[in-house]
C-alpha positions as CSV (number, residue, x, y, z in Angstrom):
1,X,-34.1,27.1,-50.9
2,X,-35.5,23.3,-51.3
3,X,-37.6,24.5,-54.4
4,X,-34.3,26.3,-56.2
5,X,-32.7,23.2,-56.0
6,X,-35.6,21.3,-57.4
7,X,-35.7,23.4,-60.1
8,X,-32.2,23.1,-60.7
9,X,-32.3,19.1,-60.8
10,X,-35.2,19.0,-63.7
11,X,-33.3,21.6,-65.5
12,X,-30.4,19.2,-65.3
13,X,-32.6,16.3,-66.0
14,X,-34.3,17.6,-68.5
15,X,-30.7,18.2,-70.2
16,X,-29.2,15.3,-69.9
17,X,-32.9,13.2,-71.5
18,X,-33.2,15.7,-74.2
19,X,-29.1,15.3,-75.2
20,X,-28.6,11.6,-73.8
21,X,-31.1,9.3,-72.5
22,X,-34.7,9.2,-71.2
23,X,-33.4,6.7,-69.4
24,X,-30.6,8.9,-67.6
25,X,-32.7,11.8,-67.6
26,X,-36.3,10.5,-66.1
27,X,-34.2,9.5,-62.8
28,X,-32.7,12.4,-61.9
29,X,-36.2,14.4,-62.7
30,X,-37.9,11.9,-60.6
31,X,-34.7,12.6,-57.7
32,X,-35.4,16.5,-57.9
33,X,-38.8,16.2,-56.8
34,X,-37.4,14.6,-53.7
35,X,-36.4,17.7,-52.7
36,X,-40.2,18.6,-51.8
37,X,-39.6,16.8,-48.8
38,X,-36.4,18.6,-47.8
39,X,-36.3,20.2,-44.1
40,X,-39.2,20.4,-41.4
41,X,-42.7,21.7,-42.6
42,X,-42.6,24.8,-41.3
43,X,-38.4,25.6,-42.7
44,X,-40.5,24.6,-46.6
45,X,-43.7,27.2,-45.9
46,X,-40.7,29.9,-44.9
47,X,-39.1,29.4,-47.8
48,X,-42.2,29.3,-49.8
49,X,-43.6,32.6,-48.1
50,X,-39.6,33.9,-49.0
51,X,-39.9,32.5,-52.7
52,X,-43.9,34.3,-53.3
53,X,-42.6,37.7,-51.6
54,X,-39.5,38.2,-53.8
55,X,-41.6,37.3,-56.8
56,X,-43.8,39.9,-55.6
57,X,-41.3,42.1,-55.3
58,X,-40.1,41.7,-58.7
59,X,-43.6,42.0,-60.2
60,X,-44.2,45.5,-58.5
61,X,-40.5,46.5,-60.0
62,X,-41.3,45.6,-63.5
63,X,-45.0,47.1,-62.9
64,X,-43.3,50.3,-62.2
65,X,-40.6,50.5,-64.9
66,X,-42.9,49.8,-67.3
67,X,-45.7,52.3,-66.5
68,X,-42.1,54.7,-66.2
69,X,-41.0,54.5,-69.7
């Protein structure tokens, strides 16, 4: 969850910096990095393990799909 929140805020900050000014985009991106400190360490590790598991499952699905087709 904290990884997705950080990614969302970083994308918003990047778009603000690209379309408006970097003086507004950089603080938003810096605030996005604070998402790495959300929750307890055990909660963050559980979320990261779930994201890794989900990514590996998607990779296997893509591999099987490319072999079948």
